[in-house]
Structure formats: structure tokens, C-alpha cells
C-alpha positions in Angstrom: -14.4 -22.8 42.9 -12.9 -25.9 41.5 -14.1 -25.1 37.9 -11.8 -25.2 34.9 -11.9 -22.4 32.3 -10.0 -19.5 31.0 -9.6 -15.8 31.8 -10.1 -13.2 29.0 -8.4 -9.8 29.4 -9.3 -6.9 27.1 -6.5 -4.5 26.2 -6.5 -1.5 23.8 -3.5 -2.6 21.7 -0.5 -4.8 21.0 1.9 -2.8 23.2 -0.2 -3.3 26.3 -0.5 -7.0 25.5 3.3 -7.4 25.2 3.9 -5.5 28.4 1.5 -7.7 30.3 3.1 -10.8 28.9 6.4 -9.7 30.2 5.0 -9.1 33.6 3.2 -12.5 33.8 6.3 -14.3 32.5 8.4 -12.6 35.2 6.4 -14.0 38.0 8.0 -16.6 40.3 8.5 -19.9 38.5 5.9 -21.8 40.5 3.3 -19.1 39.5 4.3 -18.6 35.9 4.3 -22.3 35.2 0.7 -22.5 36.2 -0.3 -20.0 33.5 -0.8 -20.6 29.8 -0.5 -17.1 28.3 -2.0 -16.7 24.8 -2.0 -13.4 23.0 -4.9 -12.8 20.5 -4.1 -10.0 18.0 -3.7 -9.6 14.3 0.1 -9.6 14.8 0.0 -13.2 15.9 0.1 -15.8 13.2 -3.3 -17.6 12.5 -2.0 -20.9 13.8 -1.0 -19.3 17.1 -4.4 -17.6 17.3 -6.2 -20.9 17.1 -4.6 -22.0 20.3 -7.1 -19.9 22.3 -9.8 -22.4 21.5 -7.9 -25.4 22.8 -8.4 -26.6 26.4 -5.6 -25.7 28.8 -3.4 -28.6 30.0 -4.2 -30.1 33.4 -3.0 -27.9 36.2 -2.8 -24.7 34.1 -5.0 -21.7 33.7 -5.4 -20.2 30.2 -5.0 -16.5 30.2 -6.1 -14.8 26.9 -4.7 -11.3 26.3 -6.9 -9.8 23.5 -8.0 -6.6 21.9 -11.6 -5.8 21.1 -11.4 -8.6 18.4 -12.8 -10.9 21.1 -15.9 -8.7 21.8 -18.0 -10.1 18.9 -15.7 -11.6 16.2 -14.5 -14.5 18.3 -16.3 -16.6 20.8 -14.3 -18.7 23.3 -16.7 -21.0 25.1 -14.6 -21.9 28.2 -14.1 -18.2 29.4 -15.3 -18.0 33.0 -13.8 -14.6 33.9 -13.4 -11.3 31.9 -11.1 -8.4 32.9 -12.2 -5.2 31.1 -9.7 -2.3 31.1 -12.4 -0.1 29.5 -10.0 1.1 26.7 -9.9 0.6 23.0 -7.6 1.8 20.2 -9.7 3.7 17.6 -8.7 5.0 14.2 -10.0 8.5 13.5 -9.5 10.4 10.3 -8.1 13.9 10.5 -9.3 15.8 7.4 -6.9 18.8 8.0 -3.8 16.6 7.9 -5.5 13.9 5.5 -4.3 11.1 7.7 -5.6 8.6 10.1 -4.8 8.9 13.8 -4.6 5.9 16.2 -5.6 6.9 19.7 -6.5 5.1 22.8 -9.9 6.1 24.0 -12.6 4.9 26.5 -14.8 2.2 25.1 -18.6 2.7 24.9 -21.2 1.4 27.3 -22.5 -0.9 24.5 -19.0 -2.4 24.1 -18.6 -2.8 27.8 -21.8 -4.7 27.9 -20.6 -6.9 25.0 -17.4 -7.6 26.8 -19.3 -8.7 30.0 -21.2 -11.1 27.9 -18.1 -12.9 26.9 -17.9 -14.4 30.4 -19.9 -17.5 31.2 -21.0 -18.7 27.7 -21.5 -22.2 28.9 -21.4 -21.6 32.7 -21.8 -18.8 35.2 -19.0 -16.3 34.8 -17.9 -12.9 36.2 -16.5 -9.7 34.8 -14.1 -7.4 36.5 -14.2 -3.8 35.3 -11.1 -1.8 36.0 -12.9 1.5 36.1 -15.4 3.2 38.4 -19.2 3.5 37.9 -18.8 7.2 37.3 -16.4 6.5 34.4 -18.9 3.9 33.0 -21.7 6.5 33.1 -19.4 9.0 31.3 -18.8 6.7 28.4 -20.5 7.2 25.1 -23.7 5.1 24.7 -22.3 3.4 21.5 -19.1 3.5 19.4 -18.6 6.5 17.1 -20.3 5.7 13.8 -17.8 4.8 11.0 -19.1 7.5 8.8 -17.8 10.0 11.3 -14.2 8.6 11.7 -13.2 7.3 8.3 -12.3 8.6 4.9 -15.3 9.2 2.7 -14.1 8.9 -0.9 -16.1 5.9 -1.7 -19.2 7.2 0.1 -19.0 10.6 -1.7 -18.4 8.9 -5.1 -21.5 6.7 -4.8 -23.5 9.7 -3.4 -22.5 11.7 -6.5 -23.9 9.0 -8.7 -27.3 8.7 -7.1 -28.1 12.2 -5.8 -30.2 14.7 -7.6 -28.2 17.0 -10.0 -29.1 20.1 -8.1 -28.1 18.7 -4.7 -24.5 18.8 -3.5 -22.8 15.8 -1.9 -22.4 17.7 1.3 -26.0 18.6 1.5 -27.1 15.0 0.8 -24.8 13.5 3.5 -25.8 16.2 6.0 -29.3 14.5 6.1 -27.8 11.2 7.4 -28.8 10.0 10.9 -25.1 10.5 11.9 -23.9 13.1 9.5 -20.1 13.3 8.9 -18.1 16.4 9.6 -18.1 19.1 6.8 -14.3 19.1 6.7 -14.2 15.3 6.1 -16.6 15.6 3.2 -14.7 18.5 1.7 -11.4 16.6 2.0 -12.9 13.5 0.3 -14.3 15.6 -2.5 -11.0 17.4 -3.0 -9.2 14.0 -3.4 -11.9 12.8 -5.8 -11.4 15.8 -8.0 -7.6 15.2 -8.0 -8.3 11.7 -9.1 -10.4 13.0 -12.0 -13.5 11.2 -10.8 -15.6 14.4 -10.1 -15.8 17.8 -11.8 -17.6 21.0 -10.9 -19.5 22.6 -13.7 -21.5 25.9 -13.7 -25.3 25.6 -13.4 -27.1 25.7 -16.9 -28.6 29.0 -18.0 -32.0 29.6 -16.5 -31.6 27.1 -13.6 -33.3 27.8 -10.3 -29.9 27.9 -8.5 -26.6 29.3 -9.7 -24.5 27.0 -7.6 -22.0 24.8 -9.4 -22.9 21.2 -9.9 -20.8 18.1 -8.9 -20.9 15.6 -11.7 -19.1 12.3 -12.3 -16.6 12.0 -15.1 -16.4 9.0 -17.4 -13.7 7.7 -15.1 -15.9 8.4 -12.1 -18.7 6.3 -13.6 -16.4 3.4 -14.1 -15.0 3.7 -10.5 -18.5 3.4 -9.1 -18.7 0.0 -10.8 -15.6 -1.3 -9.1 -15.8 -2.6 -5.5 -12.7 -0.7 -4.6 -11.4 2.4 -3.1 -11.5 5.1 -5.9 -7.7 5.5 -5.6 -7.1 1.8 -6.2 -9.7 1.8 -9.0 -7.9 4.6 -10.8 -4.7 2.6 -10.6 -6.4 -0.2 -12.5 -7.8 2.1 -15.1 -4.3 3.7 -15.7 -2.7 0.3 -15.6 -4.9 -0.9 -18.4 -4.1 2.2 -20.5 -0.3 2.0 -19.9 -0.2 -1.8 -20.7 0.9 -3.1 -17.3 -2.4 -4.3 -15.9 -1.5 -7.7 -14.5 0.9 -6.6 -11.7 -1.3 -3.6 -11.0 -4.2 -6.0 -10.7 -2.2 -7.9 -8.0 -1.4 -4.7 -6.2 -5.0 -3.8 -6.2 -5.9 -7.1 -4.7 -3.2 -6.6 -2.0 -4.5 -3.2 -1.1 -8.0 -4.6 -0.7 -6.9 -7.4 1.6 -4.4 -8.1 4.3 -0.6 -8.0 3.9 0.4 -11.6 3.1 3.7 -11.2 5.0 3.7 -12.5 8.5 5.4 -10.8 11.5 5.6 -13.4 14.3 6.8 -12.0 17.5 9.4 -14.7 18.0 11.2 -14.0 14.7 10.4 -10.4 13.7 13.9 -9.6 12.4 14.1 -12.7 10.3 10.6 -12.0 8.9 11.7 -8.5 7.9 14.8 -9.8 6.3 12.6 -12.3 4.3 10.5 -9.4 3.0 13.5 -7.4 2.0 14.9 -10.4 0.0 12.1 -9.8 -2.5 12.6 -6.0 -2.7 14.3 -3.4 -0.5 12.9 -0.4 -2.4 9.2 -1.0 -2.6 6.7 -2.6 -0.2 4.3 -3.2 -3.1 7.0 -4.7 -5.4 8.1 -7.1 -2.5 4.6 -8.5 -2.4 4.3 -8.6 -6.2 7.5 -10.7 -6.5 6.5 -12.9 -3.6 3.1 -13.6 -5.2 4.8 -14.3 -8.5 7.2 -16.8 -6.8 4.2 -18.3 -5.0 2.5 -19.0 -8.3 5.7 -20.4 -9.7 6.1 -22.8 -6.7 2.6 -24.1 -7.3 3.4 -24.9 -11.0 6.9 -26.2 -10.2 6.1 -28.6 -7.4 2.6 -28.7 -5.9 0.2 -26.6 -3.8 1.5 -28.3 -0.6 5.1 -27.6 -1.6 4.2 -23.9 -2.2 2.6 -23.8 1.2 5.9 -25.0 2.8 7.8 -22.4 0.7 5.4 -19.7 2.0 6.1 -20.7 5.6 9.8 -20.6 5.0 9.5 -17.1 3.7 7.1 -15.8 6.4 4.2 -15.6 4.0 0.5 -16.6 4.7 -0.7 -19.2 2.2 -4.2 -18.2 3.0 -3.4 -14.5 2.3 -1.8 -15.4 -1.1 -4.9 -17.4 -2.0 -7.1 -14.5 -1.1 -5.1 -12.3 -3.5 -5.7 -14.9 -6.3 -9.4 -14.8 -5.5 -9.6 -11.0 -5.5 -7.6 -10.8 -8.7 -10.1 -12.9 -10.6 -13.0 -11.0 -9.1 -11.5 -7.6 -10.1 -10.6 -9.0 -13.6 -14.3 -9.9 -14.1 -15.3 -6.5 -13.0 -12.9 -4.9 -15.5 -14.3 -7.1 -18.3 -17.8 -5.8 -17.4 -16.7 -2.2 -17.7 -15.0 -2.8 -21.0 -11.4 -1.8 -19.9 -10.3 -5.4 -20.5 -11.4 -7.3 -23.6 -12.3 -11.0 -23.4 -9.6 -11.6 -26.1 -7.0 -10.6 -23.5 -7.8 -13.6 -21.4 -5.9 -16.9 -21.2 -7.8 -19.4 -23.4 -9.1 -22.6 -21.8 -9.7 -21.3 -18.3 -12.7 -22.3 -16.3 -15.4 -19.7 -15.6 -14.5 -17.6 -12.6 -10.8 -18.5 -12.9 -9.8 -16.2 -15.7 -6.3 -15.0 -16.1 -4.8 -12.4 -18.4 -2.9 -13.8 -21.4 0.8 -13.2 -21.5 0.5 -11.5 -24.9 -2.5 -9.3 -24.0 -2.6 -5.7 -25.2 -3.1 -4.6 -21.6 0.1 -6.5 -20.6 2.7 -5.5 -23.1 4.6 -3.4 -20.5 3.9 -5.7 -17.5 7.5 -6.5 -16.8 8.5 -2.8 -16.6 8.6 -2.4 -12.8 9.6 1.3 -13.0 6.5 1.9 -15.0 4.4 -0.2 -12.5 5.6 1.9 -9.6 4.8 5.1 -11.5 1.3 3.8 -12.3 0.7 3.0 -8.6 1.5 6.7 -7.8 -1.4 7.9 -10.1 -3.8 6.5 -7.6 -2.3 8.5 -4.7 -1.5 12.0 -6.3 -1.1 13.7 -3.0 0.9 10.9 -1.4 4.4 11.9 -2.3 7.2 12.5 0.2 10.7 13.9 -0.2 13.7 13.2 2.0 14.8 16.3 4.0 18.4 17.0 3.2 19.1 19.1 6.3 17.4 16.9 8.8 17.8 13.3 10.1 18.2 11.1 7.1 15.0 9.3 8.0 12.8 12.4 8.1 10.4 12.8 5.1 8.4 15.8 4.1 4.9 15.5 2.5 2.6 18.0 1.1 1.1 18.7 4.6 3.5 17.1 7.0 7.1 18.3 7.6 8.3 15.5 9.9 7.0 12.1 8.7 8.9 8.9 9.2 8.9 5.7 7.1 7.2 3.0 9.2 9.7 0.4 10.6 7.8 -2.4 8.9 8.6 -1.0 5.5 11.4 -2.5 3.4 12.6 1.1 2.7 13.1 1.8 6.4 16.7 2.1 7.7 17.5 2.2 11.4 20.9 3.8 10.8 22.3 5.8 7.9 23.3 3.3 5.2 26.7 3.3 3.6 28.3 2.4 0.2 25.8 1.0 -2.2 22.8 1.4 0.0 23.7 5.0 0.6 23.9 5.6 -3.1 20.5 4.0 -3.6 18.8 5.9 -0.8 15.7 7.3 -2.5 15.1 11.1 -2.4 11.4 10.6 -3.3 8.9 8.0 -2.3 5.2 7.4 -2.7 3.1 5.9 0.1 -0.4 4.4 0.3 -1.4 5.9 3.8 -0.1 8.2 6.5 -1.0 7.4 10.1 -0.3 9.0 13.5 0.5 6.7 16.5 3.7 7.3 18.5 4.7 9.6 15.6 3.6 10.3 12.1 4.4 7.3 9.8 4.0 6.6 6.1 3.1 3.1 5.1 3.1 1.2 1.8 6.2 3.0 0.7 7.9 2.7 -2.8 11.0 4.6 -3.8 10.6 6.7 -6.9 12.9 8.4 -9.4 12.5 12.1 -10.3 11.4 11.2 -13.8 8.5 9.1 -12.3 7.5 12.0 -10.1 7.5 14.5 -13.0 5.5 12.3 -15.4 3.1 10.6 -13.1 3.2 12.3 -9.6 0.8 14.8 -8.3 -2.4 16.0 -9.9 -1.4 19.2 -11.7 1.7 20.6 -13.2 2.1 24.4 -13.7 4.8 26.1 -15.7 7.0 28.7 -14.0 7.9 31.9 -15.7 10.5 31.4 -18.3 14.1 31.9 -17.1 16.6 32.9 -19.7 19.8 30.9 -19.4 22.7 30.5 -21.9 22.8 27.1 -23.5 25.3 24.6 -22.1 27.7 23.0 -24.5 28.9 19.5 -24.1 32.1 20.2 -26.0 31.0 18.3 -29.0 31.5 15.0 -27.3 28.0 13.5 -28.1 25.1 12.6 -25.9 25.2 11.5 -22.3 23.0 8.4 -23.0 22.8 6.3 -26.1 19.7 4.9 -27.7 20.0 1.8 -25.5 20.1 4.0 -22.4 23.8 3.2 -21.6 26.1 6.2 -20.8 28.4 7.1 -23.8 30.6 9.4 -21.8 31.1 11.0 -18.4 30.9 14.8 -18.0 31.9 16.8 -15.0 29.3 19.6 -14.7 30.7 23.1 -15.2 29.7 26.0 -13.0 27.5 27.2 -15.9 25.8 23.9 -16.1 25.1 23.9 -12.4 23.7 27.4 -12.6 21.5 26.5 -15.5 20.3 23.3 -13.7 19.0 25.4 -10.9 16.4 27.1 -13.0 12.9 26.2 -12.0 10.7 25.4 -15.0 7.5 23.9 -13.4 5.9 23.2 -10.1 3.7 20.1 -9.3 0.8 20.6 -6.9 2.3 23.9 -5.7 5.1 22.3 -3.7 7.3 20.1 -5.9 9.7 22.3 -7.9 11.0 20.9 -11.2 14.5 22.2 -12.1 16.0 22.0 -15.5 18.7 23.6 -17.8 16.4 23.3 -20.8 13.7 25.9 -21.4 11.5 23.4 -23.2 11.3 20.9 -20.3 8.1 22.4 -18.9 6.5 22.4 -22.3 7.5 18.8 -22.9 6.3 17.7 -19.4 3.0 19.4 -19.8 2.5 17.9 -23.3 3.3 14.4 -22.2 1.2 14.5 -19.1 -1.6 16.1 -21.1 -1.4 13.2 -23.7 -1.5 10.5 -21.0 -4.5 12.2 -19.3 -6.2 12.5 -22.7 -5.6 8.7 -23.3 -7.1 7.8 -20.0 -10.1 10.1 -20.7 -10.6 8.7 -24.1 -10.4 5.0 -22.8 -12.9 5.6 -20.0 -15.2 7.4 -22.4 -15.2 4.5 -24.9 -13.7 1.6 -22.8 -14.4 -1.1 -25.5 -12.6 0.8 -28.3 -8.8 0.4 -28.7 -6.7 3.5 -28.4 -5.4 5.2 -31.6 -1.9 4.4 -32.8 -0.8 7.9 -31.8 -1.7 7.4 -28.2 -0.2 4.0 -28.3 3.1 5.3 -29.5 3.2 8.0 -26.8 2.5 5.4 -24.1 5.3 3.0 -25.5 7.7 6.0 -25.5 7.0 6.8 -21.9 7.4 3.1 -21.0 10.7 3.1 -22.8 11.8 6.2 -20.8 11.0 4.4 -17.6 13.2 1.5 -18.7 16.1 3.8 -19.6 15.9 5.5 -16.3 16.0 2.2 -14.5 19.1 1.1 -16.5 20.8 4.3 -15.6 20.2 3.8 -11.9 21.4 0.2 -12.1 24.5 1.2 -13.9 25.2 3.8 -11.2 24.8 1.2 -8.5 27.0 -1.3 -10.2 29.9 1.0 -9.3 29.6 -0.3 -5.7 29.7 -4.0 -6.7 27.0 -6.6 -6.3 24.5 -6.3 -3.4 23.1 -9.0 -1.2 19.6 -7.6 -1.7 17.4 -7.0 -4.7 18.5 -4.5 -7.3 17.9 -1.0 -6.0 16.3 1.9 -7.8 13.2 4.1 -7.9 10.9 1.5 -9.2 12.4 -1.5 -7.5 14.4 -2.7 -10.4 13.6 -5.4 -13.0 14.6 -8.8 -11.7 15.5 -11.8 -13.8 14.6 -15.3 -12.8 17.0 -18.1 -12.3 17.4 -21.2 -14.4 14.3 -23.2 -15.0 12.0 -20.3 -14.4 12.0 -18.6 -17.7 8.7 -20.1 -18.8 6.6 -18.5 -16.0 8.7 -15.4 -15.4 8.4 -14.4 -19.0 4.7 -14.0 -18.5 3.8 -10.4 -17.8 2.9 -9.8 -14.2 5.0 -12.7 -12.8 8.4 -11.1 -12.3 11.1 -11.7 -14.8 12.7 -9.1 -16.9 16.3 -8.2 -18.0 17.8 -6.4 -15.0 20.0 -7.3 -12.1 19.2 -10.5 -10.3 18.2 -10.3 -6.6 18.9 -12.8 -3.8 16.6 -15.8 -4.1 14.0 -16.4 -1.4 14.8 -19.1 1.1 14.0 -22.7 0.3 12.3 -25.1 2.5 13.8 -25.4 6.0 12.6 -25.7 9.5 12.8 -22.8 12.0 14.3 -24.0 15.3 16.2 -22.5 18.2 19.9 -23.0 18.4 22.1 -23.4 21.5 22.0 -19.6 22.0 18.2 -19.5 21.9 18.1 -17.8 18.5 15.9 -18.9 15.7 17.8 -20.4 12.7 16.8 -22.5 9.7 17.9 -26.2 9.5 
């Protein structure tokens, strides 16, 4: 009709957008040249997303391919036509498998009306619905309420705080306008109990009802004061007790915001390589190191120089700034709870811009990356996975899923079986932050773990097995395997007796992880150490403003030292394969040392540094351009 404007097409997900882009780009040249195709999705960098608001060049029609983000979050004024596929990708929580499932479902009538309203914001428009009137009438009136399709840990925790003592969380939530499923509430309560936030106690004598009561623990009371998922809040509490709070604070901010790493469609492989340059054993450690380097670049050059550095390493400067803001907010909340003393803050900071001091008590082990990874695992006691030895090398087994795969976006993911050094460093155990089901079951937010980390920090409960009598194994009087510095003093070929003794189960974690040892005292020692760490956390949350006793501090320092020795052992084993082009491997991601001129900042806890093997440096400033072969390279 001679009017200029754009066409907005609603798709359920990124795959459908990419497929449509290929079809449109494959049209005859005279037709494709008349189209300006713009995807609108979270996978697209923010700068590219902004192009949807620009006016199309003369003689071109702007075609916007979007998900439901354009229903209400984004308003594009020049849209004259809307094409509604009637589909949407929706994340639903499966309490039986304790994972979220992404499924393509029909949109609701309310959403269909909202999509129609996107056409003709400034002029008359039209909407083309690619479904029948009967399908429209069969749609739900409105989207499924969030309380019926998401995890409910935070909701159940807050409910436990405000409900009447004689009322259960399930009974309270069953009175909601849209009550959640009973299985979802039970799953959330089970996880809160594993986190130590809620306990069940018998009803007092003479009470009207004999049903057990659900009460908050001291830790649970603190978690209700933190604007975080309870799992992340527990990580912060444990991090303050174990003396590695600063990096855990950054990890908590990351888990409460978007991933700062970008994945542009035109350079996905290079973006993944950039992420792996920071760490190839832990998704969280990769972000922690990237954030530390970002802060260093700001100090070394300027903010604008750091922005250019972020672009060159496929990082979002806005995302990194968000992490800084969240860190300061969470630090203020921890100060209010008493877990952090004002004396631990860097002096001379403006209000609202507090940072932890480098010599803070809660930061004395902040450079121990193996300990940091172990502390992160305490927030996800059920999120452990083991590599299946008799299946494809990429298949992992979790507590409830036998065939899970590491998400391809993880730095731990391998497309083909690795060889040499990488094969030796292939982790048998990992922790993960979430498990989702899309084309298959994937685990995300993956970090490799050592068996020692799993035994001391993994799971929620350790149970001793029945004692197994085995003869002592002699080392032939040749001395210990490891010296006081953690370095091997000799090499021993295990005898058949040693192998037999090593196959003795001594304990089991969460009824599925078997602990094997040749020493009958291993189970007692593990039980004692885990009990002491739990007691230290309970005491700290009971009296958060009181320092821990020297006895607890010595135990915590000994555990931190054990993590350092384990990391040294792994690094020494990998050194047999020579230097690697990627970061030092190991269960906790290794301890990376900074280069010349960086000692001042890297020596600060939480900002990288350490005394381990050095990793490959992130890329310096350089422009991304196509070469003669059409590939993206830096110049």
C-alpha cells in the first residue's frame, strides 16, 4: 500500500529463527537484497539487537525474527505486520527428575492478543495468525503461572519464615489462587533440608496436633535475608566460614545475573575458544578469572581500554559492570547479617562501593581455587555427576539421571575424545549448577572436581559402611608418597594386595557415591572433618558477629591446605605431558599466576593470582575482520 515499515515474526526459539534466516537468505538475489533480516534473541549481542529500532534503508523491508521477548518487553514502533506462529518455548520444572525441561507449546490467548497488538503502534497494521480459529479457542486463557512451573526453594523458604508454627509449608501454599503441585513443594522442601535451611522437629508435648513441625535453622534465617536463591546464599555463608568469600561473592553475582561471555552467531567457535583461554576445567572459574582481568584492565589503562579488552575477549562490559554492582549489593547484605565485619572492608571506599580488604579474615584462602570450587559445590549438594566408564566418554551419571551430557557451551565439553594431556586431565567428577532437558538432558555451569573435594564437600550426608577387615599395606620402608610440601617423594607401583585393599568401601555419600579406601580409619576421619565443618557453619550462623574459635580455624586451614596439596599433585601429574596451550587443568581449575606487572592486583584475594601453572593470556586489543576466505580473524 505504499507504506514503509517492518514485519515482526514470532518464533518459539533460536533454532526456528536460524532456520528461517537460512531460507530467506537463500531466496533469489533480487528478492533477498530487498530484505533486511534482523534476529531478536538473547543469543544476539546487544549492539546487534539495537538494530531492530533503526529505520530500514531505502528500498528494503525490515524483517524482524523474534521470540516472545517482543510481546511486551520490546516495542518497535514501525511494525506494520505481525506473523504469529502461535508457539512459544516454555521452561517447566520436573520435580521427579529435579530438572527444568524446555518444551515448545502453544501460546495462550492472552499472549496471542498481545502479539496482535504489536502491529500498528503508530499506524494501522495487520496480524497473520498461522493457526486456525479452533486452535485459538483450544489455547489456555493465560500463560501457566510461574508458581506452577518453576522451582520453589525461595518461595518455600520465605513461607516457612512467615507461616504459623502449626501449619506446614505445603498446606500454606495449597491455599494460593494457583497452588503449585504437591510434588514440586516436596522436592523444594527436600532440597532445603539438604542445604540445612529447614529441619523437621516433633510437635511439643500436649500440642493439639502430633504432626512434625517445619522450622528454620539459623542458616535458614540468614538465607531469608539474602535476595538470592537459597543454594547461592549457602555458598556465601560457607565461603565466609572457609575464608574464600571474595571469589565466591563474584560467583554468587554471576549466578544471579546473565553470563558475561558473548556467543555471537558469526564467531561462535572463536568465542568459545576465548572462554577456554580463561579456564578449561570450570565454567565458573572462567568467569571469575575474566572478571579479575577486567578489573585489572580498568586499573592498568582506563575504563574505555577495559571495554575494548572485553570486546576482544567476547565479554559484555555491561554484564561485567552488573556483576560489580551485584557484588557490592550482596556484600552490604552480608554485613547486615553479621557474616562480614566492617573491619574486613577496604578503607577509604565511598558508601555503596565497598570492597573486601586483601587481608580480610574472610579472604585468607581466597586464592585457593580448589577450595573455591569445593565451596561452590556446597550450594548444590545433589548436583554431582560422574563420568560413565563403560559408555561414551561424554556421558555423565547423576543421582537421578543415567545419561546426561555436558552442555556444548561449557568449557569442560569435548566434541571428540581428548588425547595426551587433555585425556589425563579429563575429570571423572563434576559439579553443575542446573540440569535441563531440551534436545537431550544437559548439565550446565560445570566445574571439574577431584575425589577429595567430593569426599569433603560433596553431597549432603556421609554414611559409614560396615567395617571391612584388610591386611595393612606396607610401603617397604621407603617413606611417604607425599612430602609436607605436597610434592611426591617417590613412585610406587601398586601391588595386588594394595589394589585389593583399595577396593574396600568405607563410606557412601547420599546413598549413591561410594568412597573406597585401603585405610579403615578413612570413614571416621571423613565423618569427623565434615562434622567439624558443619559445626563451624552452624556456630557462625548462630552467632554471625562472633569470630570462630582457634580450634575451628585450625581445622579450616588444614582443609584448605589439603586442597592446595591435591591441586599440586594434579598439576605435577599433568606436567608429565609438557606445557599446555590452555589454562592449568585440575579438579578446581588450577591456581593461575599473573604475568609481569600484575602482581599488585593479582595478589589481592579474589582477583586471580596464586602460585600455580600459568595459563595462556587472554587476547589483547584487536579488530575482528573477515579474511580472504571469509573467516573471522583478528588484525
